[in-house]
C-alpha positions as CSV (number, residue, x, y, z in Angstrom):
1,X,-18.7,16.8,0.4
2,X,-15.9,15.0,-1.2
3,X,-15.6,11.1,-0.1
4,X,-13.5,8.4,-0.9
5,X,-13.9,4.8,0.5
6,X,-11.0,2.1,-0.3
7,X,-11.7,-1.7,-0.5
8,X,-9.7,-4.7,-1.4
9,X,-7.1,-5.0,1.0
10,X,-6.3,-7.9,3.0
11,X,-3.6,-10.9,3.9
12,X,-1.5,-12.3,0.9
13,X,1.4,-14.5,0.6
14,X,4.3,-13.3,-1.5
15,X,3.6,-13.3,-5.6
16,X,0.6,-12.9,-4.8
17,X,-2.1,-10.1,-6.1
18,X,-4.6,-7.9,-4.8
19,X,-7.1,-5.4,-6.1
20,X,-7.8,-1.9,-4.4
21,X,-10.7,0.0,-5.2
22,X,-11.3,3.9,-4.3
23,X,-14.8,4.7,-4.9
24,X,-15.1,8.7,-5.4
25,X,-18.2,10.8,-4.5
26,X,-19.1,14.4,-4.0
27,X,-17.8,16.3,-6.9
28,X,-16.9,16.3,-10.5
29,X,-13.3,14.7,-10.7
30,X,-12.5,15.1,-14.2
31,X,-9.6,17.6,-13.2
32,X,-8.1,15.8,-10.5
33,X,-5.1,13.7,-9.6
34,X,-6.1,10.7,-8.2
35,X,-3.2,8.8,-6.1
36,X,-2.4,5.6,-4.0
37,X,-0.2,6.1,-1.1
38,X,1.3,4.0,1.5
39,X,2.4,4.0,4.9
40,X,4.2,1.2,6.7
41,X,4.6,1.8,10.6
42,X,7.2,4.4,11.6
43,X,7.8,5.2,8.0
44,X,6.4,8.1,6.0
45,X,3.9,8.1,3.8
46,X,4.9,7.3,0.2
47,X,2.9,8.2,-3.6
48,X,2.8,4.8,-5.0
49,X,1.1,5.3,-8.1
50,X,-1.2,8.3,-9.4
51,X,-3.7,9.0,-12.2
52,X,-5.2,12.2,-13.7
53,X,-9.1,11.5,-14.4
54,X,-9.0,13.5,-17.4
55,X,-6.3,11.3,-20.1
56,X,-5.2,8.8,-17.6
57,X,-1.8,9.7,-17.4
58,X,0.3,7.7,-15.1
59,X,3.2,8.1,-12.7
60,X,4.3,4.9,-10.8
61,X,7.2,4.5,-7.7
62,X,10.5,3.1,-8.7
63,X,9.6,0.4,-6.3
64,X,6.3,-1.0,-8.1
65,X,7.0,-0.6,-11.7
66,X,5.9,-3.7,-13.5
67,X,4.1,-5.0,-10.5
68,X,1.2,-2.5,-9.8
69,X,-1.4,-1.0,-12.4
70,X,-3.5,2.1,-11.5
71,X,-6.7,2.4,-13.5
72,X,-9.8,4.7,-13.0
73,X,-13.5,3.7,-14.0
74,X,-15.2,6.8,-15.2
75,X,-18.6,5.5,-14.9
76,X,-18.3,3.8,-11.6
77,X,-16.3,7.2,-10.7
78,X,-13.8,4.7,-9.1
79,X,-9.9,4.4,-9.2
80,X,-8.3,0.8,-8.9
81,X,-4.8,-0.2,-7.8
82,X,-3.8,-3.8,-9.7
83,X,-0.9,-5.4,-7.3
84,X,0.7,-8.4,-8.8
85,X,4.0,-9.9,-7.5
86,X,3.6,-8.8,-4.3
87,X,6.2,-8.7,-1.5
88,X,6.7,-8.5,1.7
89,X,8.0,-5.1,2.0
90,X,5.0,-4.1,0.0
91,X,2.9,-4.9,3.6
92,X,1.5,-1.0,4.9
93,X,-1.7,1.1,5.0
94,X,-2.8,2.0,1.5
95,X,-4.5,5.3,1.1
96,X,-6.5,6.8,-2.0
97,X,-6.5,10.6,-2.4
98,X,-7.2,13.4,-4.5
99,X,-5.7,16.9,-5.6
100,X,-8.0,18.8,-6.8
101,X,-5.2,21.3,-8.6
102,X,-2.6,19.0,-9.7
103,X,0.4,20.6,-11.4
104,X,0.3,21.0,-15.3
105,X,2.0,18.9,-18.1
106,X,-0.1,15.8,-16.6
107,X,2.4,15.9,-14.3
108,X,2.0,15.1,-10.5
109,X,2.8,16.1,-7.1
110,X,4.6,13.7,-5.1
111,X,4.1,15.4,-1.5
112,X,0.8,13.8,0.7
113,X,0.5,17.6,1.5
114,X,-0.8,18.7,-1.7
115,X,-3.3,16.4,-1.8
116,X,-6.6,17.8,-0.7
117,X,-9.1,14.6,0.1
118,X,-7.8,11.3,1.8
119,X,-10.2,7.9,2.3
120,X,-9.6,5.8,5.7
121,X,-7.2,3.5,4.6
122,X,-7.0,-0.3,3.8
123,X,-4.8,-2.4,5.1
124,X,-2.1,-4.6,2.6
125,X,-0.2,-7.2,4.3
126,X,2.3,-9.5,2.3
127,X,3.8,-12.9,4.2
128,X,7.0,-14.2,3.4
């Protein structure tokens, strides 16, 4: 059974940094795409960043490019999201997700319905 467990959320002032961690277990994830989504109250769940477990190709939403960095630690089966220069509009619940059949050519699915496994979410609040 695949398990994704997020940690690292919290309250931070604008301009600050947080690092989210997603511990993955239950499968061999080498062919998977791993992603971070976020959902603010009353809004849809949006893709923030994604990474291919094998090869490490990445995707970033325009709103976080240059501020967020997604990475993976193969030895620990962990996916990280380093968030710098945080803004109040980054406030949301952040979810880790796994896609066991990602599209070819190192692409990523944008829609959350394409992801097969989800963590429980972690709250990130950025105060102004």
